[in-house]
C-alpha positions as a printed Julia matrix, in Angstrom:
116×3 Matrix{Float64}:
  48.58  127.96  100.95
  45.68  125.54  100.29
  48.25  123.82   97.48
  51.32  123.67  100.64
  49.49  122.27  103.09
  49.07  118.54  102.16
  53.24  118.71  101.21
  53.49  120.08  104.69
  51.47  117.69  106.28
  52.85  114.66  104.54
  56.81  115.76  105.1
  56.0   116.99  108.67
  54.21  113.15  109.33
  57.02  111.18  107.44
  59.64  109.71  109.58
  63.19  111.09  108.8
  66.04  108.92  108.88
  67.97  111.14  110.94
  65.49  111.71  113.78
  63.74  108.1   113.39
  60.78  109.93  114.16
  58.05  112.3   112.08
  59.11  116.29  112.77
  55.4   116.6   114.5
  56.86  114.0   116.85
  60.57  115.44  117.27
  59.16  118.28  118.44
  57.35  116.97  121.58
  59.41  117.75  124.66
  58.46  113.99  125.49
  61.1   112.74  122.78
  63.64  115.4   122.99
  66.56  112.49  124.03
  65.42  110.24  121.94
  65.77  112.62  119.14
  68.94  113.86  120.48
  70.38  110.57  121.12
  69.19  109.34  116.95
  70.96  112.66  116.1
  74.57  111.67  117.81
  74.34  108.81  116.66
  73.58  109.18  112.66
  76.3   112.41  112.93
  79.23  111.42  110.3
  82.88  112.27  111.59
  84.77  110.96  109.0
  86.02  113.18  107.28
  89.87  112.95  106.35
  92.24  115.97  106.23
  95.6   116.36  104.99
  98.25  117.76  108.15
  98.85  121.44  108.21
 102.47  122.2   109.41
 104.32  125.46  110.08
 105.64  126.69  106.84
 102.54  125.4   104.59
 100.44  127.59  102.54
  96.65  127.69  102.69
  93.67  129.24  101.89
  90.77  130.05  104.46
  87.24  129.24  103.72
  84.96  131.91  103.13
  81.49  131.42  104.7
  80.02  134.01  102.32
  79.05  136.44  104.74
  77.34  140.04  102.99
  75.17  139.92  100.04
  73.55  137.1    98.13
  76.11  137.18   95.39
  79.35  136.56   97.36
  77.82  133.34   98.59
  76.85  132.4    95.41
  77.68  128.58   93.66
  79.93  130.18   91.34
  82.08  131.98   93.3
  85.17  130.22   94.91
  84.18  129.56   99.05
  88.01  129.78   99.39
  90.19  132.77   99.86
  92.04  134.05   96.91
  95.06  135.29   98.71
  97.03  132.22  100.75
  98.91  132.35  104.16
 101.8   130.86  105.49
 100.58  128.85  108.49
 103.39  130.67  111.25
 102.35  128.4   114.57
 100.41  125.1   115.04
  99.64  125.07  118.7
  96.43  123.62  121.0
  94.16  125.02  123.34
  93.32  124.26  127.16
  90.88  121.47  125.8
  94.23  120.5   123.52
  91.93  120.95  120.12
  94.74  122.0   117.42
  94.36  125.47  115.99
  96.57  127.44  113.29
  97.71  130.84  113.39
  98.31  132.08  109.96
 100.74  134.89  108.95
  99.2   138.43  109.32
  95.56  137.04  110.8
  94.81  137.7   114.21
  92.13  134.84  114.29
  93.15  131.03  115.15
  91.56  128.62  112.77
  90.51  125.28  113.07
  91.71  123.07  110.68
  88.25  122.39  108.71
  88.62  126.13  108.09
  91.81  125.47  106.21
  92.74  123.94  102.53
  96.22  123.38  101.77
  97.78  124.66   98.45
 100.66  123.72   96.74
């Protein structure tokens, strides 16, 4: 533990690019608003996804539920099975969702990958 302390102190007292403050200062309740503002300003929302239409085939992102082996990088993060999109809809907040043949869940766009 004595070897780890200097590294932890350095890390916790170094300014981080996303919060614009040190972790020690970020945990101070007086800095909550400023830290949150800085995190919002540094968020990235520039991902571009190809459109998915009804009738398209997709695979589902697998979050790696279960044991360590199911989360290893050597295993594909996308379902082996392909699914047909049977409905593209919008919820009450106007967010787009996708219903897949044989699945009861409504999926968000980032959970699906198009396949040819």
